[in-house]
Phi, psi and omega in degrees: 000123178249125181233131178257122177265125186242121182218144182294333182204148169246016180292134170299347175288347181266359173083205194304309187302324176292323176297309194291334179297329179296313178295324175299309183295314178303314179292328171294322180293329182282346172257016172100359181274129175274082193255147177210178192228132172245120191210189173243171180273022180303141172216068182067225179293343179245208181227155184264105186287351179278352178255102180292122186296132172081008178234137177291128176228174175248125174232130185050037173086006183227153176288136186220134176236126173240148177236164184292147175251135176237126176263122172311143180290339175290133189302317180303327186251010188295330182272003187285342169052061180297148181204081178302323185291325172297316182293318181298314183298312185296325182297325180282329190241008186297328182286356176277359181243143177286321194206146172253143171244105177266131182250119180094159177225174179061027182213137189311310183306308181299307184301315186287330175296323184288317178305311183290323179298322177301315182287329181274352185070026179265126181289156177210158172251151178236116173262112192278355175048036177083000186286352171267001180292148173312317182298311178299310179300338179273001175263130189045056190293324180298318184294315182294321176297318175295321175285334170295316185295319187282315189212330191291312181306317184288324172303316182295320183290337180270356182291152173289332172198157171257120180267116174254140177268358171197159176300331180290325177296313180300316183298325183298324186279348189298325182301340180272357172056041176290151193261342183293158168296150178267146170239109180260106187214121184291174167268167195236178168221158185285147178300318176306316180291324177299325181294334182294341178297349178281350182296141178293150169255159174308139178282337186227180180108184184286153169299126182260105170276134177238124165258120180226101183192174167301147174274100184209147180307325185297331190288338178085018181297328176301315182293323175296324176294319181292321178293325180285335173294320178292320179295324176296320177292323179283323179226069180309333187277343187292146190249109179206159170228161174241120172256126181246121179235119183157166178225162177196201174301137185301319182295323177292312173312313180297323181291327178295317178294323174301316176299319182295319183291318181292333180276357179065024175247008176310314177302336181275350190268139168243126177255113188253347182079188181292132181237144177220163168063220183297328176295322175289320176297318177301321177295320176293316185291324184281343180287150171273327181211133164273131177242125178221091183270051185286153178285334180197125177213118180293344180209278180116071185299325181292336175292319173302316182295317180297315181298323183293335177272001179083019179264116176291165189235151163243119192231152168280153178303331181293347170283113196296335180284000180300323184296314181301315182304305186295321177299324183272353183068039184252013181175186179244141179248124188221141163306147182284349176308125189310318180295321178284323173302318183298318177301317181287322179294331178290324169297326179294339182299335180286341190090163184276328181092156183291326180296320182288326178299312179300321176297323180296309182298315183296321178299316181294318185285324190271325184247345186239016180283133183299329182303316181286327185289323182287331173298312183294319179293325176300313184296320178299316180304312180300322178295324177292319180289349172274348179290158173300141180306136177294149183248000000 
């Protein structure tokens, strides 16, 4: 079985979806699926010069082919990431694949891949990465309404299945009345990462809150800063720190730093910038709580990574994995309103305790291990390929 995963970008600057595709494809290859990635050399505002255009390479243990990305000068279309070379290659080679797994919508590589698959009669799944949520659809709403009317609704309705990573994400998409069947399957973490959760934590010292994500208004860092400022006013003697790991637009980061200083919590904050690999894992292991008060997350891959390290989480209900976390007793769920979040953070000052840390690890190992998810996804692919060919 040959499956091509199409995604607009694999840059770590694009957050969880770009990271998750590597774990997914690697796990699929380990269960016998000949899976690979087709993408562009997008790297946030720039391009990734380590990706040679038009040449297969191995990246993070999986085959990857990237083509040049060109962003239109019009602001409304800047994120569309045009790639004529990618389109031309796919037109020539699409019949070499049994199935396409498309990640994201409203972007040229994904939109065009679905169009070409429809024309070629090749079945495809679409992982919508939360872009059908009300919050997401309200960002650049005119462009997205136009694209849905012109092509994306037809692309979505022609899919063999829509891949959602949580029931919450599936429910958000229900308002569009799309016709394909749903595949609800979470993103995963590696078992190796889960084992790292056994590493010991310091027995004393301040409670360590960790925010680890892109610095973007959606992620709710402003609300977290405001909540911690309230907590400091209410409990000035409380001993805690906030570690902020992530990067974003320079002007937005400067605004966040200014807010922290004006809120008088600046001395308690550590700003680490973007982290990857072992450095990222060390911060997840050292934290007492990962805090993500996001306005919208179709899953929250960093949450799964924290759980795999045995670190409980404090989440807003809009982080779709919150349902699993609450059910497993692996964290606290709180509205992102600063006053209510401050109350939840106050509960966190007592520490999570060994039982909640064990619950976090167990949830990662039993429900979020890539090995199990890859088996389920492989079976889903096989069911799709048994269906009559699309007309």
